[in-house]
Each structure stands twice: as C-alpha cells, then as structure tokens.
C-alpha positions in Angstrom: -94.5 -142.4 104.1 -91.9 -141.2 101.6 -88.3 -141.3 102.6 -85.5 -139.4 101.0 -83.2 -141.2 98.6 -80.0 -142.3 100.4 -76.6 -141.5 99.0 -74.1 -144.4 99.2 -70.5 -143.3 98.8 -67.9 -146.0 98.3 -64.3 -144.8 98.9 -61.8 -146.8 96.8 -58.3 -146.6 95.5 -56.6 -147.8 92.3 -55.0 -150.7 94.0 -57.9 -151.9 96.2 -58.8 -155.4 95.2 -61.7 -155.6 97.6 -63.3 -152.4 96.5 -64.8 -153.9 93.4 -66.8 -156.3 95.6 -68.2 -153.5 97.6 -69.1 -151.5 94.5 -71.0 -154.5 93.1 -72.9 -154.8 96.3 -73.6 -151.1 96.6 -74.9 -151.1 93.0 -77.2 -154.0 93.8 -78.6 -152.2 96.8 -79.1 -149.1 94.7 -81.3 -151.0 92.3 -83.3 -152.4 95.3 -83.7 -149.1 97.2 -83.3 -146.4 94.6 -80.2 -145.1 96.5 -77.6 -143.1 94.6 -74.1 -144.6 94.5 -71.1 -142.3 94.3 -67.6 -143.8 93.8 -64.8 -141.7 95.4 -61.1 -142.3 95.0 -59.5 -141.7 98.4 -56.5 -139.9 96.8 -58.4 -137.8 94.3 -61.2 -136.9 96.8 -58.8 -136.5 99.8 -60.7 -133.5 101.2 -64.0 -135.2 101.0 -62.5 -138.4 102.6 -61.1 -136.4 105.5 -64.3 -134.5 106.0 -66.2 -137.8 106.2 -63.5 -139.4 108.5 -62.4 -141.9 105.9 -58.8 -143.1 106.3 -58.8 -146.5 104.6 -60.5 -148.3 101.8 -62.9 -149.8 101.2 -65.1 -147.6 103.3 -68.8 -147.1 102.7 -70.4 -143.8 103.7 -74.2 -143.4 103.8 -75.6 -139.9 103.8 -72.2 -138.4 104.7 -71.6 -140.7 107.8 -69.0 -143.4 107.9 -71.2 -146.5 108.1 -69.2 -149.6 107.1 -65.5 -150.3 106.8 -64.1 -153.2 104.9 -66.3 -155.5 102.8 -69.9 -155.3 104.1 -72.6 -157.7 102.9 -75.4 -156.4 100.6 -77.7 -156.7 103.6 -75.5 -154.5 105.7 -75.3 -151.8 103.0 -79.1 -152.0 102.5 -79.8 -151.7 106.2 -77.6 -148.6 106.4 -79.3 -147.1 103.3 -82.9 -147.5 104.5 -82.6 -146.6 108.2 
C-alpha cells in the first residue's frame, strides 16, 4: 500500500539554540521515510505559524498539525511522519 509523503515543518527562530537539534533529527527522518522537511522562521512565517497553532519554538508540525513541541527524538518525529 502506497502512503502519501509526509511534510515535516520545523518552526524555528534566529536565536533558538535547540532548533538545530530538531532540524538534524527531522532531516534524518526525511532520509528514512522520504518525508519533505520545511524550515519555517516563526517571525517571517507568522501567518503560517498562527494558522498551525504554533506559538513557541522549536515546534514540529506534520501534515499541517502541531505534533511535537520542544526537542523530540528522531523516533517521535518518525512515528508522527508515518502514522
């Protein structure tokens, strides 16, 4: 059975020290699952962040739904992306 490719959005900010860790993990999951990773700056993409219900960084959104806040493990991101 073929599933659609997930989109993983990682909301970040310029001064977010933990965001780089989340991005590395999301990119790792992307390679394993063929998911697309989109990096969004919470300030520059304010309207998208508000539409998704994102108010803090890092926040990981999978297929337009807030899925994980803070610094999730690679396994947590993968589980969200392949559900």
